Backbone as CSV, one residue per row, in Angstrom:
resi,resn,N_x,N_y,N_z,CA_x,CA_y,CA_z,C_x,C_y,C_z
1,MET,-34.442,-1.376,-74.438,-35.733,-0.715,-74.437,-36.314,-0.652,-73.017
2,SER,-36.137,-1.718,-72.224,-36.686,-1.708,-70.870,-35.945,-0.697,-69.990
3,LEU,-34.660,-0.447,-70.250,-33.926,0.567,-69.498,-34.502,1.959,-69.781
4,LEU,-34.863,2.239,-71.002,-35.462,3.519,-71.367,-36.823,3.688,-70.698
5,GLU,-37.632,2.626,-70.680,-38.941,2.688,-70.005,-38.766,2.924,-68.512
6,THR,-37.787,2.283,-67.921,-37.522,2.465,-66.488,-37.099,3.892,-66.194
7,MET,-36.270,4.480,-67.024,-35.810,5.858,-66.836,-36.978,6.843,-66.945
8,ILE,-37.855,6.627,-67.886,-39.028,7.504,-68.048,-39.958,7.374,-66.845
9,ALA,-40.196,6.159,-66.387,-41.054,5.941,-65.217,-40.454,6.597,-63.973
10,LEU,-39.133,6.484,-63.820,-38.449,7.092,-62.684,-38.542,8.621,-62.754
11,ALA,-38.409,9.210,-63.916,-38.528,10.660,-64.081,-39.930,11.129,-63.708
12,ILE,-40.943,10.391,-64.136,-42.330,10.743,-63.780,-42.529,10.645,-62.267
13,LEU,-41.979,9.619,-61.655,-42.092,9.435,-60.212,-41.406,10.575,-59.460
14,ILE,-40.253,11.008,-59.917,-39.533,12.103,-59.260,-40.317,13.411,-59.377
15,VAL,-40.858,13.706,-60.538,-41.652,14.931,-60.723,-42.874,14.910,-59.803
16,ALA,-43.563,13.782,-59.712,-44.740,13.671,-58.839,-44.346,13.824,-57.372
17,THR,-43.231,13.235,-56.966,-42.777,13.317,-55.577,-42.426,14.752,-55.199
18,VAL,-41.723,15.455,-56.062,-41.364,16.847,-55.794,-42.624,17.701,-55.669
19,GLY,-43.623,17.449,-56.468,-44.879,18.189,-56.390,-45.611,17.960,-55.084
20,ILE,-45.564,16.767,-54.588,-46.261,16.427,-53.340,-45.505,16.937,-52.116
21,MET,-44.189,17.133,-52.216,-43.400,17.592,-51.074,-43.864,18.957,-50.577
22,GLY,-44.274,19.839,-51.467,-44.795,21.141,-51.060,-46.050,21.003,-50.224
23,LEU,-46.895,20.068,-50.587,-48.108,19.799,-49.816,-47.759,19.285,-48.425
24,GLY,-46.717,18.487,-48.334,-46.279,17.966,-47.031,-45.809,19.079,-46.115
25,ALA,-45.103,20.061,-46.650,-44.636,21.188,-45.842,-45.810,22.008,-45.322
26,VAL,-46.809,22.239,-46.165,-48.003,22.984,-45.737,-48.748,22.201,-44.657
27,ALA,-48.867,20.900,-44.831,-49.554,20.064,-43.841,-48.819,20.077,-42.508
28,LEU,-47.503,20.046,-42.539,-46.708,20.067,-41.315,-46.905,21.382,-40.561
29,ALA,-46.858,22.508,-41.265,-47.045,23.807,-40.624,-48.460,23.949,-40.074
30,THR,-49.447,23.493,-40.814,-50.831,23.580,-40.351,-51.047,22.725,-39.108
31,THR,-50.492,21.537,-39.102,-50.614,20.669,-37.928,-49.966,21.306,-36.711
32,GLU,-48.813,21.910,-36.888,-48.122,22.557,-35.774,-48.927,23.749,-35.262
33,ASN,-49.429,24.574,-36.169,-50.132,25.788,-35.766,-51.513,25.504,-35.193
34,GLN,-52.314,24.761,-35.911,-53.697,24.552,-35.496,-53.870,23.348,-34.568
35,GLY,-52.885,22.512,-34.492,-52.953,21.361,-33.600,-52.175,21.607,-32.330
36,HIS,-50.869,21.598,-32.434,-50.010,21.702,-31.266,-50.134,23.054,-30.566
37,LEU,-49.967,24.146,-31.279,-50.006,25.465,-30.640,-51.385,25.788,-30.083
38,ALA,-52.440,25.415,-30.795,-53.798,25.655,-30.290,-54.065,24.831,-29.035
39,ALA,-53.572,23.613,-29.008,-53.744,22.773,-27.811,-52.973,23.347,-26.629
40,ARG,-51.779,23.881,-26.887,-50.988,24.471,-25.802,-51.674,25.723,-25.248
41,THR,-52.266,26.552,-26.109,-52.963,27.733,-25.605,-54.154,27.321,-24.736
42,ALA,-54.859,26.278,-25.135,-55.983,25.790,-24.317,-55.482,25.266,-22.972
43,GLU,-54.367,24.554,-22.997,-53.790,24.018,-21.759,-53.370,25.151,-20.823
44,TYR,-52.708,26.179,-21.357,-52.241,27.278,-20.517,-53.391,28.135,-20.014
45,ALA,-54.444,28.300,-20.798,-55.626,29.014,-20.328,-56.294,28.229,-19.197
46,GLN,-56.358,26.910,-19.337,-56.942,26.067,-18.283,-56.113,26.133,-17.004
47,ASP,-54.792,26.132,-17.134,-53.926,26.249,-15.957,-54.208,27.541,-15.197
48,LYS,-54.314,28.658,-15.929,-54.584,29.938,-15.279,-55.977,29.947,-14.659
49,MET,-56.959,29.348,-15.354,-58.314,29.295,-14.817,-58.331,28.511,-13.502
50,GLU,-57.640,27.391,-13.453,-57.596,26.607,-12.218,-56.928,27.381,-11.099
51,GLN,-55.880,28.131,-11.428,-55.200,28.936,-10.431,-56.137,30.011,-9.882
52,LEU,-56.890,30.666,-10.742,-57.816,31.716,-10.298,-59.010,31.137,-9.540
53,MET,-59.505,30.000,-10.001,-60.659,29.383,-9.331,-60.307,28.885,-7.926
54,SER,-59.038,28.629,-7.656,-58.643,28.146,-6.332,-58.619,29.266,-5.294
55,LEU,-58.704,30.512,-5.723,-58.712,31.641,-4.787,-60.077,31.785,-4.141
56,SER,-60.100,32.347,-2.946,-61.389,32.592,-2.301,-62.089,33.754,-2.992
57,TYR,-63.379,33.800,-2.870,-64.219,34.774,-3.585,-63.780,36.215,-3.340
58,GLY,-63.431,36.546,-2.105,-63.087,37.928,-1.761,-61.606,38.240,-1.846
59,ASP,-60.789,37.336,-2.342,-59.341,37.539,-2.405,-59.007,38.661,-3.390
60,SER,-58.311,39.690,-2.883,-57.917,40.795,-3.761,-56.429,41.106,-3.644
61,THR,-55.653,40.188,-3.064,-54.231,40.470,-2.855,-53.296,39.394,-3.394
62,THR,-53.794,38.226,-3.747,-52.920,37.148,-4.209,-52.327,37.481,-5.569
63,ASP,-51.028,37.221,-5.710,-50.331,37.463,-6.970,-50.375,36.187,-7.799
64,THR,-51.253,36.145,-8.783,-51.376,34.958,-9.633,-50.526,35.056,-10.888
65,THR,-49.695,36.103,-10.989,-48.780,36.191,-12.128,-47.519,35.387,-11.876
66,THR,-47.394,34.834,-10.671,-46.269,33.965,-10.337,-46.789,32.561,-10.087
67,PHE,-45.901,31.586,-10.167,-46.303,30.220,-9.841,-45.257,29.606,-8.949
68,PRO,-45.629,29.111,-7.793,-46.980,29.157,-7.222,-47.375,30.586,-6.851
69,SER,-48.662,30.799,-6.671,-49.194,32.131,-6.396,-48.561,32.725,-5.151
70,GLY,-48.245,34.028,-5.232,-47.735,34.738,-4.071,-48.876,35.183,-3.186
71,SER,-48.627,35.322,-1.905,-49.705,35.670,-0.979,-50.101,37.144,-1.079
72,THR,-49.199,38.000,-1.561,-49.521,39.423,-1.702,-48.894,39.972,-2.973
73,GLY,-49.297,41.170,-3.335,-48.689,41.854,-4.465,-49.444,41.723,-5.770
74,GLY,-50.621,41.143,-5.731,-51.381,40.963,-6.962,-52.797,41.470,-6.844
75,THR,-53.609,41.088,-7.808,-54.994,41.558,-7.849,-55.987,40.497,-7.403
76,GLY,-55.534,39.243,-7.240,-56.447,38.182,-6.829,-57.661,38.109,-7.726
77,LEU,-58.842,38.161,-7.131,-60.096,38.146,-7.895,-60.769,39.522,-7.890
78,SER,-59.957,40.591,-7.829,-60.516,41.949,-7.917,-61.109,42.157,-9.304
79,ILE,-62.187,42.898,-9.366,-62.846,43.187,-10.633,-61.896,43.998,-11.515
80,GLY,-61.751,43.587,-12.762,-60.890,44.302,-13.694,-60.265,43.358,-14.695
81,GLY,-59.336,43.886,-15.463,-58.630,43.091,-16.453,-59.213,43.239,-17.841
82,SER,-58.707,42.420,-18.746,-59.131,42.449,-20.133,-58.938,41.070,-20.734
83,THR,-59.723,40.756,-21.741,-59.551,39.483,-22.440,-58.908,39.671,-23.802
84,ASN,-58.381,40.854,-24.075,-57.733,41.128,-25.346,-56.221,40.999,-25.193
85,PRO,-55.618,39.910,-25.720,-54.177,39.743,-25.562,-53.353,40.753,-26.347
86,ASN,-53.960,41.448,-27.293,-53.236,42.459,-28.054,-53.058,43.761,-27.286
87,SER,-53.859,43.971,-26.245,-53.704,45.159,-25.401,-54.013,44.798,-23.950
88,PRO,-53.063,44.109,-23.300,-53.286,43.725,-21.904,-53.405,44.949,-21.008
89,VAL,-54.132,44.786,-19.910,-54.411,45.903,-19.013,-53.154,46.389,-18.305
90,THR,-52.338,45.474,-17.831,-51.165,45.877,-17.053,-49.947,45.069,-17.481
91,SER,-48.836,45.415,-16.912,-47.588,44.728,-17.223,-47.423,43.486,-16.350
92,PRO,-46.487,42.597,-16.678,-46.314,41.373,-15.889,-46.001,41.691,-14.430
93,GLY,-46.557,40.883,-13.551,-46.286,41.026,-12.134,-47.154,42.034,-11.429
94,THR,-47.993,42.763,-12.154,-48.804,43.789,-11.493,-50.287,43.650,-11.777
95,GLY,-50.716,42.581,-12.373,-52.142,42.519,-12.618,-52.632,41.362,-13.421
96,TYR,-53.380,41.652,-14.436,-54.188,40.679,-15.141,-53.526,40.125,-16.398
97,VAL,-52.222,39.978,-16.384,-51.506,39.434,-17.537,-50.241,38.732,-17.051
98,ASP,-49.922,37.631,-17.692,-48.621,37.021,-17.478,-48.135,36.410,-18.785
99,TYR,-46.849,36.156,-18.816,-46.196,35.681,-20.029,-45.485,34.366,-19.745
100,LEU,-45.452,33.491,-20.755,-44.795,32.200,-20.635,-43.765,32.063,-21.750
101,ASP,-42.691,31.312,-21.462,-41.715,31.048,-22.518,-42.190,29.883,-23.381
102,ILE,-41.361,29.440,-24.296,-41.770,28.399,-25.249,-42.053,27.065,-24.570
103,THR,-41.508,26.867,-23.363,-41.754,25.624,-22.627,-42.921,25.746,-21.652
104,GLY,-43.530,26.926,-21.558,-44.666,27.113,-20.667,-44.307,27.615,-19.287
105,GLN,-43.057,27.994,-19.080,-42.622,28.514,-17.778,-42.825,30.022,-17.727
106,PRO,-43.276,30.542,-16.581,-43.485,31.996,-16.469,-42.184,32.770,-16.669
107,VAL,-42.281,33.908,-17.355,-41.143,34.808,-17.525,-41.533,36.182,-16.999
108,THR,-40.544,36.924,-16.506,-40.847,38.220,-15.899,-40.690,39.377,-16.862
109,SER,-39.990,39.188,-17.975,-39.842,40.287,-18.926,-40.705,40.025,-20.153
110,THR,-41.090,41.092,-20.809,-41.943,40.956,-21.987,-41.132,40.694,-23.248
111,GLY,-39.807,40.642,-23.158,-38.985,40.476,-24.336,-38.835,39.049,-24.818
112,ASN,-38.963,38.070,-23.940,-38.704,36.688,-24.336,-39.904,35.769,-24.115
113,TRP,-41.090,36.269,-24.327,-42.284,35.444,-24.140,-42.684,34.779,-25.444
114,TYR,-43.402,33.663,-25.313,-43.937,32.959,-26.479,-45.458,32.818,-26.386
115,TYR,-45.975,32.766,-25.155,-47.419,32.705,-24.908,-47.783,33.840,-23.959
116,ILE,-48.932,34.461,-24.199,-49.451,35.488,-23.296,-50.785,34.991,-22.760
117,ARG,-51.019,35.259,-21.476,-52.317,34.946,-20.861,-52.866,36.228,-20.247
118,VAL,-54.080,36.568,-20.599,-54.761,37.714,-20.009,-56.071,37.212,-19.406
119,TRP,-56.516,37.883,-18.363,-57.776,37.469,-17.763,-58.553,38.673,-17.290
120,GLN,-59.850,38.449,-17.171,-60.767,39.495,-16.736,-61.685,38.917,-15.679
121,ILE,-61.851,39.674,-14.618,-62.788,39.316,-13.552,-63.923,40.335,-13.611
122,SER,-65.147,39.860,-13.733,-66.291,40.769,-13.779,-67.387,40.234,-12.870
123,THR,-68.316,41.109,-12.534,-69.429,40.729,-11.670,-70.565,40.218,-12.538
124,PHE,-70.953,38.992,-12.273,-72.064,38.383,-12.996,-73.367,38.676,-12.259
125,SER,-73.315,38.614,-10.929,-74.421,39.000,-10.053,-73.796,39.343,-8.703
126,THR,-74.609,39.606,-7.704,-74.067,40.011,-6.405,-73.263,38.903,-5.733
127,THR,-73.514,37.653,-6.074,-72.777,36.550,-5.444,-72.017,35.693,-6.452
128,ILE,-71.877,36.185,-7.665,-71.177,35.411,-8.711,-70.207,36.312,-9.460
129,LYS,-68.970,35.842,-9.588,-67.978,36.529,-10.413,-67.717,35.682,-11.652
130,GLN,-67.577,36.358,-12.769,-67.244,35.681,-14.022,-65.754,35.862,-14.275
131,ILE,-65.055,34.746,-14.502,-63.625,34.769,-14.782,-63.436,34.321,-16.229
132,THR,-62.758,35.153,-17.015,-62.482,34.825,-18.418,-60.977,34.900,-18.635
133,VAL,-60.418,33.830,-19.177,-58.976,33.747,-19.432,-58.761,33.513,-20.924
134,THR,-57.847,34.274,-21.526,-57.474,34.084,-22.920,-55.969,33.868,-22.997
135,ALA,-55.559,32.820,-23.698,-54.140,32.547,-23.945,-53.906,32.597,-25.444
136,LYS,-52.784,33.209,-25.827,-52.472,33.372,-27.243,-50.985,33.148,-27.465
137,VAL,-50.663,32.579,-28.620,-49.267,32.343,-28.979,-48.730,33.578,-29.700
138,LYS,-47.427,33.812,-29.595,-46.803,35.000,-30.181,-46.642,34.894,-31.692
139,ALA,-46.281,33.707,-32.188,-46.005,33.565,-33.620,-46.348,32.160,-34.086
140,GLN,-46.686,32.050,-35.352,-46.970,30.756,-35.952,-45.694,30.135,-36.504
141,VAL,-45.776,28.863,-36.805,-44.685,28.147,-37.443,-44.862,28.254,-38.948
142,GLY,-43.786,28.450,-39.667,-43.870,28.540,-41.128,-44.395,29.885,-41.572
143,ALA,-44.897,29.920,-42.784,-45.427,31.162,-43.344,-46.722,31.535,-42.627
144,PRO,-46.794,32.725,-42.037,-48.005,33.116,-41.324,-49.203,33.216,-42.268
145,SER,-50.276,32.597,-41.875,-51.524,32.711,-42.626,-52.678,32.554,-41.650
146,GLY,-53.532,33.525,-41.600,-54.665,33.457,-40.695,-54.326,33.975,-39.309
147,ALA,-55.283,33.852,-38.432,-55.132,34.339,-37.068,-54.210,33.437,-36.264
148,LEU,-53.534,34.026,-35.293,-52.685,33.247,-34.395,-53.564,32.379,-33.498
149,PRO,-53.122,31.163,-33.186,-53.909,30.302,-32.304,-54.103,30.943,-30.929
150,GLN,-55.338,30.923,-30.440,-55.642,31.406,-29.100,-56.841,30.648,-28.561
151,SER,-56.943,30.606,-27.242,-58.050,29.917,-26.572,-58.608,30.819,-25.487
152,THR,-59.928,30.791,-25.318,-60.596,31.573,-24.284,-61.500,30.659,-23.474
153,LEU,-61.392,30.768,-22.153,-62.227,29.996,-21.228,-62.971,30.958,-20.318
154,THR,-64.183,30.600,-19.950,-64.974,31.392,-19.013,-65.549,30.473,-17.957
155,SER,-65.527,30.950,-16.723,-66.073,30.172,-15.618,-66.720,31.135,-14.623
156,LEU,-67.592,30.596,-13.786,-68.267,31.390,-12.772,-67.786,30.945,-11.395
157,LYS,-67.530,31.912,-10.516,-67.109,31.655,-9.134,-68.192,32.218,-8.229
158,THR,-68.686,31.375,-7.329,-69.791,31.805,-6.460,-69.323,32.095,-5.053
159,PHE,-70.069,32.941,-4.363,-69.821,33.246,-2.946,-70.694,32.306,-2.121
160,PRO,-70.243,31.665,-1.110,-69.029,31.902,-0.338,-67.844,31.017,-0.751
161,PHE,-67.916,30.297,-1.828,-66.845,29.350,-2.174,-65.717,29.984,-2.928
């Protein structure tokens, strides 16, 4: 009789465990998407913001689509750009957008990117420029649900600094 009770208890335990496993998969995907990927987009947006903030106020030639920044061939802090990662203003290497691979390293082609960073430089006043950077991930982990993780940062750069 005790063997029969043990078998029934084990069957109930297995059914409960299988039911909870689906919840574990959803929790794992949510943690990856809203935790890890969202944190990485914030980190990459901050990296780009620091790179742009290190430029002088009147710089209009530094290429910030490369790392380390090139001395010429870019837009520097020229007014322009966009904060919409779904429709960047220009292609990589020529302006206000760059692409990163899954490890966060810059890539030159648009075919193998995992993160996109777009930025916009606008005039806040005659001596202040507003810099806005948005980083977004290309795809979520697991079954897609909701918006893709992205982060946006805004900072002000003053003249003469």
